[in-house]
C-alpha positions as CSV (number, residue, x, y, z in Angstrom):
1,X,-15.9,25.5,17.8
2,X,-15.9,21.7,18.1
3,X,-12.7,20.0,19.0
4,X,-10.7,19.1,16.0
5,X,-8.3,16.1,15.9
6,X,-5.1,16.4,13.8
7,X,-3.9,13.6,11.7
8,X,-0.5,12.1,12.7
9,X,1.6,11.1,9.8
10,X,2.8,8.0,11.6
11,X,-0.8,6.8,11.7
12,X,-1.3,6.8,7.9
13,X,-0.2,3.7,6.1
14,X,0.2,2.5,2.5
15,X,-1.1,-1.0,1.6
16,X,-0.9,-2.6,-1.9
17,X,-1.8,-5.8,-3.7
18,X,-1.5,-7.0,-7.2
19,X,-4.9,-6.6,-8.9
20,X,-4.4,-10.1,-10.4
21,X,-4.2,-11.5,-6.9
22,X,-7.4,-9.8,-5.6
23,X,-9.2,-13.2,-5.2
24,X,-6.2,-14.8,-3.5
25,X,-4.7,-12.4,-1.0
26,X,-5.4,-9.3,1.1
27,X,-3.8,-5.9,0.8
28,X,-0.3,-5.9,2.4
29,X,1.3,-3.1,4.3
30,X,4.5,-1.8,2.8
31,X,7.1,-2.6,5.5
32,X,9.3,0.1,7.1
33,X,7.5,3.2,5.5
34,X,9.3,6.4,6.2
35,X,7.1,8.8,4.3
36,X,3.8,8.8,2.3
37,X,2.7,11.6,0.0
38,X,-0.8,11.7,-1.4
39,X,-1.7,14.4,-3.9
40,X,-5.0,15.0,-5.7
41,X,-5.0,17.9,-8.1
42,X,-7.1,19.3,-10.9
43,X,-6.5,22.0,-13.5
44,X,-8.8,23.9,-15.7
45,X,-8.6,23.8,-19.5
46,X,-8.9,27.4,-20.5
47,X,-9.8,28.7,-23.9
48,X,-9.2,32.3,-24.7
49,X,-12.0,33.9,-26.7
50,X,-12.5,37.4,-28.1
51,X,-14.8,38.2,-25.2
52,X,-12.9,36.5,-22.3
53,X,-11.7,33.2,-21.1
54,X,-13.8,30.1,-20.8
55,X,-12.8,27.4,-18.3
56,X,-13.6,23.8,-18.1
57,X,-12.5,21.7,-15.1
58,X,-10.4,18.6,-15.9
59,X,-10.7,15.3,-14.2
60,X,-8.6,15.1,-10.9
61,X,-5.2,13.5,-11.2
62,X,-3.8,11.5,-8.3
63,X,-0.2,10.8,-7.4
64,X,1.1,8.7,-4.5
65,X,4.7,8.7,-3.4
66,X,6.3,6.7,-0.7
67,X,9.8,6.2,0.8
68,X,10.7,3.0,2.7
69,X,13.6,1.0,3.9
70,X,14.2,-1.7,1.3
71,X,13.5,-5.2,2.6
72,X,13.0,-8.8,1.6
73,X,9.2,-8.9,1.6
74,X,6.8,-10.2,-1.0
75,X,5.2,-6.8,-1.4
76,X,8.6,-5.1,-1.9
77,X,9.3,-7.5,-4.8
78,X,5.7,-7.0,-6.2
79,X,6.4,-3.2,-6.3
80,X,9.4,-4.0,-8.7
81,X,7.0,-6.2,-10.8
82,X,4.7,-3.3,-11.2
83,X,7.3,-1.0,-12.7
84,X,9.1,-3.7,-14.7
85,X,6.1,-5.7,-15.9
86,X,3.3,-3.1,-15.7
87,X,1.4,-5.0,-13.1
88,X,-1.7,-3.0,-11.9
89,X,-2.0,-2.7,-8.2
90,X,-4.8,-2.0,-5.7
91,X,-3.6,0.8,-3.5
92,X,-4.9,1.9,-0.2
93,X,-4.0,4.7,2.2
94,X,-5.4,3.8,5.6
95,X,-5.7,6.2,8.5
96,X,-5.3,4.1,11.7
97,X,-6.6,7.0,13.9
98,X,-9.9,7.4,12.2
99,X,-12.5,4.7,12.8
100,X,-16.2,4.1,12.2
101,X,-17.2,1.1,14.3
102,X,-14.6,-1.6,13.5
103,X,-13.6,-0.1,10.2
104,X,-10.8,2.4,9.3
105,X,-10.9,5.4,7.0
106,X,-9.2,4.7,3.7
107,X,-8.6,6.0,0.3
108,X,-8.9,3.2,-2.4
109,X,-7.4,3.5,-5.8
110,X,-5.7,1.5,-8.6
111,X,-2.6,2.1,-10.6
112,X,1.0,1.1,-11.1
113,X,4.5,2.1,-10.0
114,X,5.8,4.6,-12.5
115,X,9.1,5.3,-10.8
116,X,11.2,3.2,-8.3
117,X,14.5,4.7,-7.2
118,X,16.9,3.1,-4.7
119,X,19.7,4.5,-2.7
120,X,22.4,2.3,-1.1
121,X,24.7,4.5,0.9
122,X,27.5,2.6,2.7
123,X,26.6,4.0,6.1
124,X,22.8,3.8,6.0
125,X,20.0,1.4,5.3
126,X,19.0,0.9,1.6
127,X,16.0,3.0,0.8
128,X,13.5,3.0,-2.1
129,X,11.3,5.9,-3.2
130,X,8.3,5.1,-5.4
131,X,5.8,7.1,-7.4
132,X,2.5,5.5,-8.3
133,X,0.6,6.6,-11.4
134,X,-3.0,6.3,-10.3
135,X,-5.5,5.3,-13.1
136,X,-8.7,4.7,-11.2
137,X,-9.9,6.5,-8.1
138,X,-9.3,7.7,-5.5
139,X,-12.4,6.8,-3.6
140,X,-13.0,7.4,0.1
141,X,-14.5,4.8,2.4
142,X,-14.1,2.5,5.4
143,X,-12.2,-0.8,5.4
144,X,-11.5,-3.7,7.6
145,X,-7.8,-4.6,8.2
146,X,-6.3,-7.9,9.0
147,X,-5.0,-8.8,12.5
148,X,-1.5,-8.9,11.0
149,X,-1.8,-5.5,9.5
150,X,-3.4,-4.1,12.7
151,X,-0.4,-5.4,14.7
152,X,2.0,-3.7,12.3
153,X,0.1,-0.4,12.6
154,X,-0.6,-0.6,16.3
155,X,2.9,-1.3,17.6
156,X,2.6,-0.3,21.2
157,X,4.6,-0.4,24.4
158,X,4.8,-3.9,25.9
159,X,6.1,-4.8,29.4
160,X,8.9,-7.4,29.8
161,X,6.6,-10.1,31.3
162,X,5.6,-13.2,29.5
163,X,2.4,-12.8,27.4
164,X,-0.3,-15.0,28.8
165,X,-3.0,-16.1,26.5
166,X,-3.8,-14.0,23.4
167,X,-1.8,-10.8,23.0
168,X,-4.0,-7.7,23.5
169,X,-1.6,-5.2,21.8
170,X,-3.1,-2.4,23.9
171,X,-0.1,-1.4,25.9
172,X,-0.9,-3.6,28.9
173,X,0.7,-6.9,27.6
174,X,3.5,-8.3,29.6
175,X,2.7,-6.2,32.7
176,X,3.1,-3.0,30.7
177,X,1.2,0.2,30.9
178,X,1.3,2.5,27.9
179,X,2.4,6.1,28.4
180,X,-0.4,8.7,28.2
181,X,-0.4,12.5,28.2
182,X,-1.4,12.4,31.8
183,X,1.9,10.8,32.7
184,X,3.9,13.9,32.1
185,X,5.5,14.9,35.4
186,X,4.2,11.8,37.2
187,X,6.5,9.5,39.1
188,X,8.6,9.3,42.2
189,X,12.3,8.9,42.7
190,X,13.6,5.7,44.2
191,X,14.6,5.8,47.8
192,X,18.3,6.1,48.4
């Protein structure tokens, strides 16, 4: 059997944009995501006849749910606009692990926020949980992402040194070296 790569939840991100701003702005990552649920389901319409049941498949239904730490970002406010004003959103779920050339695997869809629930406990960060009602899609494909979005997705170890030139964001910036699986058990104790 060929090697199979598992998908890490921390590598899958939700991006959104108001449909009305599609000619003005790129999709924005929802900051401080804690969880992202993506469900596609279909049911059969069944009619009981005298000689048995007859089934007809229905169109798939899609639901997206996310939980994030509330914040003062443009996109967090636009999510409120969607539920309050009915603003339609472009919605993407991007898998940062899965690439084809320079593009990333993504689900693309359109819908609006149907539920936005906040919790504001005294001893914790404020959180919001959203449910999207998807009205178009989902469609699978490959997408570019902006450098800003890639930097948010690709947060990597960085050494303490000054970054010279353009940041590489590959784990070697600032004299750093990102941890790898081969590092387990490697190292020496400092001399006494």
